[in-house]
MARSE-819397 format. One record per atom (N, C-alpha, C): residue number from 1; atom name; x, y, z. Coordinates in nm, 2 decimals, always signed. Example, Ala and Ser with C-alpha at 12.3 -4.5 7.8 and 13.67 -1.06 7.14 Angstrom:
2
+-----+----+--------+--------+--------+
|   k |  a |     xx |     yy |     zz |
+-----+----+--------+--------+--------+
|   1 |  N |  +1.32 |  -0.57 |  +0.78 |
|   1 | CA |  +1.23 |  -0.45 |  +0.78 |
|   1 |  C |  +1.32 |  -0.33 |  +0.78 |
|   2 |  N |  +1.28 |  -0.22 |  +0.71 |
|   2 | CA |  +1.37 |  -0.11 |  +0.71 |
|   2 |  C |  +1.29 |  +0.00 |  +0.79 |
+-----+----+--------+--------+--------+
//
This chain:
134
+-----+----+--------+--------+--------+
|   k |  a |     xx |     yy |     zz |
+-----+----+--------+--------+--------+
|   1 |  N | +16.76 | +18.42 | +11.55 |
|   1 | CA | +16.78 | +18.43 | +11.41 |
|   1 |  C | +16.93 | +18.44 | +11.38 |
|   2 |  N | +16.97 | +18.41 | +11.26 |
|   2 | CA | +17.11 | +18.41 | +11.22 |
|   2 |  C | +17.13 | +18.52 | +11.12 |
|   3 |  N | +17.26 | +18.56 | +11.10 |
|   3 | CA | +17.30 | +18.66 | +11.01 |
|   3 |  C | +17.42 | +18.61 | +10.94 |
|   4 |  N | +17.42 | +18.60 | +10.80 |
|   4 | CA | +17.54 | +18.56 | +10.73 |
|   4 |  C | +17.62 | +18.69 | +10.70 |
|   5 |  N | +17.75 | +18.68 | +10.73 |
|   5 | CA | +17.84 | +18.80 | +10.72 |
|   5 |  C | +17.95 | +18.76 | +10.63 |
|   6 |  N | +17.97 | +18.84 | +10.53 |
|   6 | CA | +18.09 | +18.81 | +10.44 |
|   6 |  C | +18.21 | +18.89 | +10.48 |
|   7 |  N | +18.32 | +18.86 | +10.41 |
|   7 | CA | +18.45 | +18.92 | +10.45 |
|   7 |  C | +18.46 | +19.07 | +10.42 |
|   8 |  N | +18.38 | +19.12 | +10.33 |
|   8 | CA | +18.38 | +19.26 | +10.30 |
|   8 |  C | +18.33 | +19.34 | +10.43 |
|   9 |  N | +18.24 | +19.28 | +10.50 |
|   9 | CA | +18.19 | +19.35 | +10.62 |
|   9 |  C | +18.30 | +19.35 | +10.73 |
|  10 |  N | +18.37 | +19.24 | +10.74 |
|  10 | CA | +18.48 | +19.22 | +10.84 |
|  10 |  C | +18.59 | +19.33 | +10.81 |
|  11 |  N | +18.61 | +19.36 | +10.68 |
|  11 | CA | +18.71 | +19.46 | +10.65 |
|  11 |  C | +18.68 | +19.60 | +10.71 |
|  12 |  N | +18.55 | +19.63 | +10.71 |
|  12 | CA | +18.50 | +19.75 | +10.77 |
|  12 |  C | +18.53 | +19.75 | +10.93 |
|  13 |  N | +18.51 | +19.63 | +10.99 |
|  13 | CA | +18.53 | +19.62 | +11.13 |
|  13 |  C | +18.68 | +19.64 | +11.17 |
|  14 |  N | +18.76 | +19.59 | +11.07 |
|  14 | CA | +18.90 | +19.58 | +11.10 |
|  14 |  C | +18.98 | +19.71 | +11.07 |
|  15 |  N | +18.95 | +19.77 | +10.96 |
|  15 | CA | +19.03 | +19.89 | +10.92 |
|  15 |  C | +18.96 | +20.02 | +10.95 |
|  16 |  N | +19.02 | +20.10 | +11.03 |
|  16 | CA | +18.96 | +20.23 | +11.07 |
|  16 |  C | +18.92 | +20.32 | +10.96 |
|  17 |  N | +18.99 | +20.31 | +10.85 |
|  17 | CA | +18.96 | +20.40 | +10.74 |
|  17 |  C | +18.84 | +20.36 | +10.65 |
|  18 |  N | +18.79 | +20.24 | +10.69 |
|  18 | CA | +18.67 | +20.19 | +10.62 |
|  18 |  C | +18.55 | +20.20 | +10.71 |
|  19 |  N | +18.44 | +20.24 | +10.66 |
|  19 | CA | +18.32 | +20.24 | +10.74 |
|  19 |  C | +18.20 | +20.22 | +10.64 |
|  20 |  N | +18.09 | +20.17 | +10.70 |
|  20 | CA | +17.97 | +20.15 | +10.62 |
|  20 |  C | +17.85 | +20.13 | +10.72 |
|  21 |  N | +17.74 | +20.19 | +10.68 |
|  21 | CA | +17.62 | +20.17 | +10.76 |
|  21 |  C | +17.58 | +20.02 | +10.76 |
|  22 |  N | +17.61 | +19.95 | +10.65 |
|  22 | CA | +17.57 | +19.81 | +10.65 |
|  22 |  C | +17.66 | +19.73 | +10.74 |
|  23 |  N | +17.79 | +19.76 | +10.75 |
|  23 | CA | +17.88 | +19.69 | +10.85 |
|  23 |  C | +17.84 | +19.72 | +10.99 |
|  24 |  N | +17.80 | +19.85 | +11.01 |
|  24 | CA | +17.75 | +19.89 | +11.15 |
|  24 |  C | +17.63 | +19.81 | +11.18 |
|  25 |  N | +17.53 | +19.80 | +11.09 |
|  25 | CA | +17.41 | +19.73 | +11.11 |
|  25 |  C | +17.44 | +19.58 | +11.14 |
|  26 |  N | +17.53 | +19.52 | +11.06 |
|  26 | CA | +17.57 | +19.38 | +11.08 |
|  26 |  C | +17.63 | +19.36 | +11.22 |
|  27 |  N | +17.71 | +19.45 | +11.27 |
|  27 | CA | +17.77 | +19.44 | +11.40 |
|  27 |  C | +17.66 | +19.45 | +11.51 |
|  28 |  N | +17.57 | +19.54 | +11.49 |
|  28 | CA | +17.45 | +19.55 | +11.58 |
|  28 |  C | +17.37 | +19.42 | +11.58 |
|  29 |  N | +17.35 | +19.36 | +11.46 |
|  29 | CA | +17.26 | +19.24 | +11.45 |
|  29 |  C | +17.33 | +19.13 | +11.52 |
|  30 |  N | +17.46 | +19.11 | +11.51 |
|  30 | CA | +17.52 | +18.99 | +11.57 |
|  30 |  C | +17.54 | +19.01 | +11.72 |
|  31 |  N | +17.51 | +19.12 | +11.77 |
|  31 | CA | +17.51 | +19.14 | +11.92 |
|  31 |  C | +17.40 | +19.05 | +11.98 |
|  32 |  N | +17.29 | +19.03 | +11.90 |
|  32 | CA | +17.18 | +18.95 | +11.96 |
|  32 |  C | +17.15 | +18.83 | +11.88 |
|  33 |  N | +17.20 | +18.82 | +11.75 |
|  33 | CA | +17.18 | +18.71 | +11.67 |
|  33 |  C | +17.30 | +18.63 | +11.64 |
|  34 |  N | +17.29 | +18.51 | +11.60 |
|  34 | CA | +17.41 | +18.43 | +11.56 |
|  34 |  C | +17.47 | +18.47 | +11.43 |
|  35 |  N | +17.60 | +18.48 | +11.42 |
|  35 | CA | +17.67 | +18.51 | +11.30 |
|  35 |  C | +17.71 | +18.38 | +11.24 |
|  36 |  N | +17.67 | +18.35 | +11.11 |
|  36 | CA | +17.71 | +18.23 | +11.05 |
|  36 |  C | +17.78 | +18.26 | +10.92 |
|  37 |  N | +17.88 | +18.18 | +10.89 |
|  37 | CA | +17.96 | +18.20 | +10.77 |
|  37 |  C | +17.99 | +18.07 | +10.70 |
|  38 |  N | +18.02 | +18.07 | +10.57 |
|  38 | CA | +18.06 | +17.95 | +10.51 |
|  38 |  C | +18.21 | +17.93 | +10.54 |
|  39 |  N | +18.26 | +17.81 | +10.53 |
|  39 | CA | +18.40 | +17.77 | +10.57 |
|  39 |  C | +18.50 | +17.86 | +10.50 |
|  40 |  N | +18.47 | +17.90 | +10.38 |
|  40 | CA | +18.57 | +17.98 | +10.30 |
|  40 |  C | +18.60 | +18.12 | +10.37 |
|  41 |  N | +18.50 | +18.16 | +10.46 |
|  41 | CA | +18.52 | +18.29 | +10.53 |
|  41 |  C | +18.65 | +18.29 | +10.61 |
|  42 |  N | +18.68 | +18.18 | +10.67 |
|  42 | CA | +18.81 | +18.18 | +10.75 |
|  42 |  C | +18.93 | +18.22 | +10.67 |
|  43 |  N | +18.94 | +18.17 | +10.55 |
|  43 | CA | +19.05 | +18.20 | +10.46 |
|  43 |  C | +19.04 | +18.34 | +10.41 |
|  44 |  N | +18.92 | +18.38 | +10.37 |
|  44 | CA | +18.90 | +18.52 | +10.32 |
|  44 |  C | +18.94 | +18.63 | +10.42 |
|  45 |  N | +18.90 | +18.61 | +10.54 |
|  45 | CA | +18.94 | +18.70 | +10.65 |
|  45 |  C | +19.09 | +18.71 | +10.67 |
|  46 |  N | +19.15 | +18.60 | +10.67 |
|  46 | CA | +19.30 | +18.60 | +10.69 |
|  46 |  C | +19.37 | +18.66 | +10.57 |
|  47 |  N | +19.32 | +18.64 | +10.45 |
|  47 | CA | +19.37 | +18.70 | +10.33 |
|  47 |  C | +19.36 | +18.85 | +10.33 |
|  48 |  N | +19.24 | +18.89 | +10.37 |
|  48 | CA | +19.21 | +19.03 | +10.39 |
|  48 |  C | +19.31 | +19.10 | +10.48 |
|  49 |  N | +19.33 | +19.04 | +10.60 |
|  49 | CA | +19.43 | +19.09 | +10.70 |
|  49 |  C | +19.57 | +19.09 | +10.64 |
|  50 |  N | +19.61 | +18.99 | +10.58 |
|  50 | CA | +19.75 | +18.98 | +10.52 |
|  50 |  C | +19.77 | +19.09 | +10.41 |
|  51 |  N | +19.67 | +19.10 | +10.33 |
|  51 | CA | +19.67 | +19.21 | +10.23 |
|  51 |  C | +19.68 | +19.35 | +10.29 |
|  52 |  N | +19.61 | +19.36 | +10.40 |
|  52 | CA | +19.62 | +19.49 | +10.48 |
|  52 |  C | +19.76 | +19.51 | +10.53 |
|  53 |  N | +19.82 | +19.41 | +10.58 |
|  53 | CA | +19.96 | +19.42 | +10.62 |
|  53 |  C | +20.05 | +19.46 | +10.51 |
|  54 |  N | +20.04 | +19.39 | +10.39 |
|  54 | CA | +20.12 | +19.42 | +10.28 |
|  54 |  C | +20.11 | +19.56 | +10.23 |
|  55 |  N | +19.99 | +19.62 | +10.25 |
|  55 | CA | +19.97 | +19.76 | +10.21 |
|  55 |  C | +19.99 | +19.86 | +10.32 |
|  56 |  N | +20.05 | +19.82 | +10.43 |
|  56 | CA | +20.08 | +19.90 | +10.54 |
|  56 |  C | +19.96 | +19.95 | +10.62 |
|  57 |  N | +19.85 | +19.88 | +10.61 |
|  57 | CA | +19.73 | +19.93 | +10.68 |
|  57 |  C | +19.73 | +19.87 | +10.82 |
|  58 |  N | +19.81 | +19.77 | +10.85 |
|  58 | CA | +19.82 | +19.71 | +10.98 |
|  58 |  C | +19.95 | +19.63 | +10.99 |
|  59 |  N | +19.99 | +19.59 | +11.11 |
|  59 | CA | +20.11 | +19.51 | +11.12 |
|  59 |  C | +20.06 | +19.37 | +11.18 |
|  60 |  N | +20.16 | +19.28 | +11.19 |
|  60 | CA | +20.12 | +19.15 | +11.23 |
|  60 |  C | +20.06 | +19.15 | +11.37 |
|  61 |  N | +20.10 | +19.24 | +11.46 |
|  61 | CA | +20.04 | +19.25 | +11.59 |
|  61 |  C | +19.89 | +19.29 | +11.58 |
|  62 |  N | +19.86 | +19.38 | +11.49 |
|  62 | CA | +19.73 | +19.43 | +11.46 |
|  62 |  C | +19.64 | +19.31 | +11.41 |
|  63 |  N | +19.70 | +19.23 | +11.32 |
|  63 | CA | +19.63 | +19.11 | +11.27 |
|  63 |  C | +19.60 | +19.02 | +11.38 |
|  64 |  N | +19.70 | +18.99 | +11.46 |
|  64 | CA | +19.68 | +18.90 | +11.58 |
|  64 |  C | +19.57 | +18.95 | +11.67 |
|  65 |  N | +19.57 | +19.08 | +11.70 |
|  65 | CA | +19.47 | +19.14 | +11.79 |
|  65 |  C | +19.33 | +19.13 | +11.73 |
|  66 |  N | +19.32 | +19.16 | +11.60 |
|  66 | CA | +19.19 | +19.16 | +11.54 |
|  66 |  C | +19.14 | +19.01 | +11.54 |
|  67 |  N | +19.22 | +18.92 | +11.51 |
|  67 | CA | +19.18 | +18.78 | +11.51 |
|  67 |  C | +19.14 | +18.73 | +11.65 |
|  68 |  N | +19.21 | +18.78 | +11.75 |
|  68 | CA | +19.17 | +18.75 | +11.89 |
|  68 |  C | +19.03 | +18.81 | +11.92 |
|  69 |  N | +19.01 | +18.93 | +11.87 |
|  69 | CA | +18.88 | +18.99 | +11.89 |
|  69 |  C | +18.77 | +18.91 | +11.82 |
|  70 |  N | +18.80 | +18.87 | +11.70 |
|  70 | CA | +18.70 | +18.78 | +11.63 |
|  70 |  C | +18.67 | +18.65 | +11.70 |
|  71 |  N | +18.77 | +18.60 | +11.76 |
|  71 | CA | +18.76 | +18.47 | +11.84 |
|  71 |  C | +18.67 | +18.48 | +11.96 |
|  72 |  N | +18.64 | +18.61 | +12.00 |
|  72 | CA | +18.55 | +18.62 | +12.12 |
|  72 |  C | +18.40 | +18.63 | +12.07 |
|  73 |  N | +18.38 | +18.64 | +11.94 |
|  73 | CA | +18.25 | +18.64 | +11.88 |
|  73 |  C | +18.19 | +18.50 | +11.86 |
|  74 |  N | +18.06 | +18.49 | +11.87 |
|  74 | CA | +18.00 | +18.37 | +11.85 |
|  74 |  C | +17.98 | +18.35 | +11.70 |
|  75 |  N | +18.06 | +18.27 | +11.63 |
|  75 | CA | +18.06 | +18.26 | +11.49 |
|  75 |  C | +18.04 | +18.11 | +11.45 |
|  76 |  N | +17.93 | +18.09 | +11.39 |
|  76 | CA | +17.90 | +17.95 | +11.34 |
|  76 |  C | +17.96 | +17.93 | +11.20 |
|  77 |  N | +18.05 | +17.83 | +11.19 |
|  77 | CA | +18.10 | +17.81 | +11.06 |
|  77 |  C | +18.03 | +17.69 | +11.00 |
|  78 |  N | +17.97 | +17.71 | +10.88 |
|  78 | CA | +17.89 | +17.61 | +10.81 |
|  78 |  C | +17.99 | +17.53 | +10.72 |
|  79 |  N | +17.98 | +17.40 | +10.74 |
|  79 | CA | +18.07 | +17.31 | +10.66 |
|  79 |  C | +17.99 | +17.22 | +10.56 |
|  80 |  N | +17.86 | +17.26 | +10.55 |
|  80 | CA | +17.77 | +17.17 | +10.47 |
|  80 |  C | +17.69 | +17.24 | +10.36 |
|  81 |  N | +17.77 | +17.31 | +10.27 |
|  81 | CA | +17.69 | +17.37 | +10.16 |
|  81 |  C | +17.63 | +17.27 | +10.07 |
|  82 |  N | +17.52 | +17.31 | +10.00 |
|  82 | CA | +17.46 | +17.22 |  +9.90 |
|  82 |  C | +17.53 | +17.25 |  +9.77 |
|  83 |  N | +17.62 | +17.16 |  +9.72 |
|  83 | CA | +17.70 | +17.18 |  +9.61 |
|  83 |  C | +17.62 | +17.23 |  +9.48 |
|  84 |  N | +17.51 | +17.15 |  +9.46 |
|  84 | CA | +17.43 | +17.18 |  +9.34 |
|  84 |  C | +17.38 | +17.32 |  +9.34 |
|  85 |  N | +17.33 | +17.37 |  +9.46 |
|  85 | CA | +17.28 | +17.50 |  +9.48 |
|  85 |  C | +17.38 | +17.61 |  +9.46 |
|  86 |  N | +17.50 | +17.58 |  +9.52 |
|  86 | CA | +17.61 | +17.68 |  +9.51 |
|  86 |  C | +17.64 | +17.70 |  +9.36 |
|  87 |  N | +17.66 | +17.59 |  +9.29 |
|  87 | CA | +17.69 | +17.60 |  +9.15 |
|  87 |  C | +17.58 | +17.67 |  +9.07 |
|  88 |  N | +17.46 | +17.63 |  +9.10 |
|  88 | CA | +17.34 | +17.69 |  +9.02 |
|  88 |  C | +17.34 | +17.84 |  +9.05 |
|  89 |  N | +17.36 | +17.89 |  +9.17 |
|  89 | CA | +17.36 | +18.03 |  +9.20 |
|  89 |  C | +17.48 | +18.10 |  +9.14 |
|  90 |  N | +17.59 | +18.04 |  +9.14 |
|  90 | CA | +17.71 | +18.10 |  +9.07 |
|  90 |  C | +17.68 | +18.11 |  +8.92 |
|  91 |  N | +17.62 | +18.01 |  +8.86 |
|  91 | CA | +17.59 | +18.02 |  +8.72 |
|  91 |  C | +17.49 | +18.13 |  +8.69 |
|  92 |  N | +17.38 | +18.12 |  +8.77 |
|  92 | CA | +17.26 | +18.21 |  +8.74 |
|  92 |  C | +17.30 | +18.36 |  +8.76 |
|  93 |  N | +17.39 | +18.39 |  +8.85 |
|  93 | CA | +17.42 | +18.53 |  +8.89 |
|  93 |  C | +17.56 | +18.57 |  +8.85 |
|  94 |  N | +17.63 | +18.48 |  +8.78 |
|  94 | CA | +17.77 | +18.51 |  +8.74 |
|  94 |  C | +17.85 | +18.55 |  +8.86 |
|  95 |  N | +17.84 | +18.47 |  +8.97 |
|  95 | CA | +17.92 | +18.49 |  +9.09 |
|  95 |  C | +18.04 | +18.39 |  +9.09 |
|  96 |  N | +18.14 | +18.43 |  +9.17 |
|  96 | CA | +18.24 | +18.33 |  +9.21 |
|  96 |  C | +18.17 | +18.22 |  +9.29 |
|  97 |  N | +18.23 | +18.10 |  +9.30 |
|  97 | CA | +18.17 | +18.00 |  +9.38 |
|  97 |  C | +18.18 | +18.04 |  +9.53 |
|  98 |  N | +18.29 | +18.12 |  +9.56 |
|  98 | CA | +18.31 | +18.17 |  +9.70 |
|  98 |  C | +18.19 | +18.26 |  +9.74 |
|  99 |  N | +18.15 | +18.35 |  +9.65 |
|  99 | CA | +18.04 | +18.44 |  +9.68 |
|  99 |  C | +17.91 | +18.37 |  +9.68 |
| 100 |  N | +17.89 | +18.27 |  +9.59 |
| 100 | CA | +17.77 | +18.19 |  +9.58 |
| 100 |  C | +17.75 | +18.11 |  +9.71 |
| 101 |  N | +17.86 | +18.08 |  +9.78 |
| 101 | CA | +17.85 | +18.00 |  +9.90 |
| 101 |  C | +17.78 | +18.08 | +10.01 |
| 102 |  N | +17.81 | +18.22 | +10.02 |
| 102 | CA | +17.74 | +18.30 | +10.11 |
| 102 |  C | +17.59 | +18.31 | +10.08 |
| 103 |  N | +17.56 | +18.32 |  +9.95 |
| 103 | CA | +17.42 | +18.33 |  +9.91 |
| 103 |  C | +17.35 | +18.20 |  +9.94 |
| 104 |  N | +17.41 | +18.09 |  +9.91 |
| 104 | CA | +17.35 | +17.96 |  +9.93 |
| 104 |  C | +17.32 | +17.94 | +10.08 |
| 105 |  N | +17.42 | +17.98 | +10.17 |
| 105 | CA | +17.40 | +17.97 | +10.31 |
| 105 |  C | +17.29 | +18.06 | +10.36 |
| 106 |  N | +17.28 | +18.18 | +10.31 |
| 106 | CA | +17.17 | +18.27 | +10.36 |
| 106 |  C | +17.04 | +18.22 | +10.31 |
| 107 |  N | +17.03 | +18.17 | +10.19 |
| 107 | CA | +16.90 | +18.11 | +10.14 |
| 107 |  C | +16.86 | +17.99 | +10.22 |
| 108 |  N | +16.96 | +17.90 | +10.24 |
| 108 | CA | +16.93 | +17.77 | +10.31 |
| 108 |  C | +16.89 | +17.80 | +10.45 |
| 109 |  N | +16.95 | +17.89 | +10.52 |
| 109 | CA | +16.92 | +17.92 | +10.66 |
| 109 |  C | +16.81 | +18.02 | +10.68 |
| 110 |  N | +16.76 | +18.08 | +10.56 |
| 110 | CA | +16.66 | +18.19 | +10.57 |
| 110 |  C | +16.71 | +18.30 | +10.65 |
| 111 |  N | +16.83 | +18.34 | +10.63 |
| 111 | CA | +16.90 | +18.44 | +10.71 |
| 111 |  C | +16.94 | +18.56 | +10.62 |
| 112 |  N | +16.93 | +18.68 | +10.68 |
| 112 | CA | +16.98 | +18.79 | +10.60 |
| 112 |  C | +17.13 | +18.79 | +10.58 |
| 113 |  N | +17.17 | +18.85 | +10.47 |
| 113 | CA | +17.31 | +18.85 | +10.43 |
| 113 |  C | +17.36 | +18.99 | +10.44 |
| 114 |  N | +17.48 | +19.00 | +10.51 |
| 114 | CA | +17.55 | +19.13 | +10.52 |
| 114 |  C | +17.67 | +19.13 | +10.43 |
| 115 |  N | +17.67 | +19.22 | +10.33 |
| 115 | CA | +17.77 | +19.22 | +10.23 |
| 115 |  C | +17.78 | +19.37 | +10.18 |
| 116 |  N | +17.90 | +19.40 | +10.14 |
| 116 | CA | +17.93 | +19.53 | +10.07 |
| 116 |  C | +17.95 | +19.51 |  +9.92 |
| 117 |  N | +17.96 | +19.38 |  +9.88 |
| 117 | CA | +17.98 | +19.34 |  +9.74 |
| 117 |  C | +17.85 | +19.37 |  +9.66 |
| 118 |  N | +17.86 | +19.46 |  +9.57 |
| 118 | CA | +17.74 | +19.50 |  +9.49 |
| 118 |  C | +17.68 | +19.39 |  +9.41 |
| 119 |  N | +17.77 | +19.31 |  +9.35 |
| 119 | CA | +17.72 | +19.20 |  +9.27 |
| 119 |  C | +17.65 | +19.09 |  +9.35 |
| 120 |  N | +17.71 | +19.06 |  +9.47 |
| 120 | CA | +17.65 | +18.96 |  +9.56 |
| 120 |  C | +17.52 | +19.02 |  +9.61 |
| 121 |  N | +17.52 | +19.15 |  +9.65 |
| 121 | CA | +17.39 | +19.20 |  +9.70 |
| 121 |  C | +17.28 | +19.20 |  +9.59 |
| 122 |  N | +17.32 | +19.23 |  +9.47 |
| 122 | CA | +17.22 | +19.22 |  +9.36 |
| 122 |  C | +17.17 | +19.08 |  +9.34 |
| 123 |  N | +17.26 | +18.98 |  +9.35 |
| 123 | CA | +17.22 | +18.84 |  +9.34 |
| 123 |  C | +17.13 | +18.80 |  +9.45 |
| 124 |  N | +17.15 | +18.85 |  +9.57 |
| 124 | CA | +17.07 | +18.82 |  +9.69 |
| 124 |  C | +16.93 | +18.88 |  +9.67 |
| 125 |  N | +16.92 | +19.00 |  +9.62 |
| 125 | CA | +16.79 | +19.06 |  +9.59 |
| 125 |  C | +16.71 | +18.98 |  +9.49 |
| 126 |  N | +16.78 | +18.94 |  +9.38 |
| 126 | CA | +16.72 | +18.86 |  +9.28 |
| 126 |  C | +16.67 | +18.72 |  +9.33 |
| 127 |  N | +16.75 | +18.67 |  +9.42 |
| 127 | CA | +16.71 | +18.53 |  +9.48 |
| 127 |  C | +16.62 | +18.54 |  +9.59 |
| 128 |  N | +16.58 | +18.66 |  +9.63 |
| 128 | CA | +16.48 | +18.68 |  +9.74 |
| 128 |  C | +16.54 | +18.66 |  +9.88 |
| 129 |  N | +16.67 | +18.69 |  +9.89 |
| 129 | CA | +16.74 | +18.68 | +10.02 |
| 129 |  C | +16.75 | +18.82 | +10.08 |
| 130 |  N | +16.71 | +18.84 | +10.20 |
| 130 | CA | +16.71 | +18.97 | +10.27 |
| 130 |  C | +16.86 | +19.01 | +10.29 |
| 131 |  N | +16.87 | +19.14 | +10.28 |
| 131 | CA | +17.00 | +19.20 | +10.30 |
| 131 |  C | +17.00 | +19.29 | +10.43 |
| 132 |  N | +17.11 | +19.28 | +10.51 |
| 132 | CA | +17.12 | +19.36 | +10.63 |
| 132 |  C | +17.14 | +19.50 | +10.58 |
| 133 |  N | +17.07 | +19.59 | +10.65 |
| 133 | CA | +17.08 | +19.73 | +10.62 |
| 133 |  C | +17.01 | +19.78 | +10.49 |
| 134 |  N | +16.93 | +19.69 | +10.43 |
| 134 | CA | +16.87 | +19.73 | +10.30 |
| 134 |  C | +16.72 | +19.78 | +10.33 |
+-----+----+--------+--------+--------+
//
């Protein structure tokens, strides 16, 4: 089985002052299941880390170390979103296209979604997509 993991979950894995049972459940799930993400995840994670640096939460060495840790994980990057579905989900649930990409991927792959984003989680429930830790 696959698990779709968004950048909000990665923030909990990265920053020691953040924690969440959902992030912990996602980390447990990907120990045995494939982690899949839309291509935008690559950019979101790096932006999250750089923002952390700018706010003094980590330094460039910490960013490099965390990215090296991520590189050891089995992460499938999906490059084939269904454009019409992404747009329809964004419209229907008033999501950004970026967030709708996670929802579309989870729906298309019939995979649970791991997110801390309340709006995205509500959209997932409305669309019948399972949530990790729910």
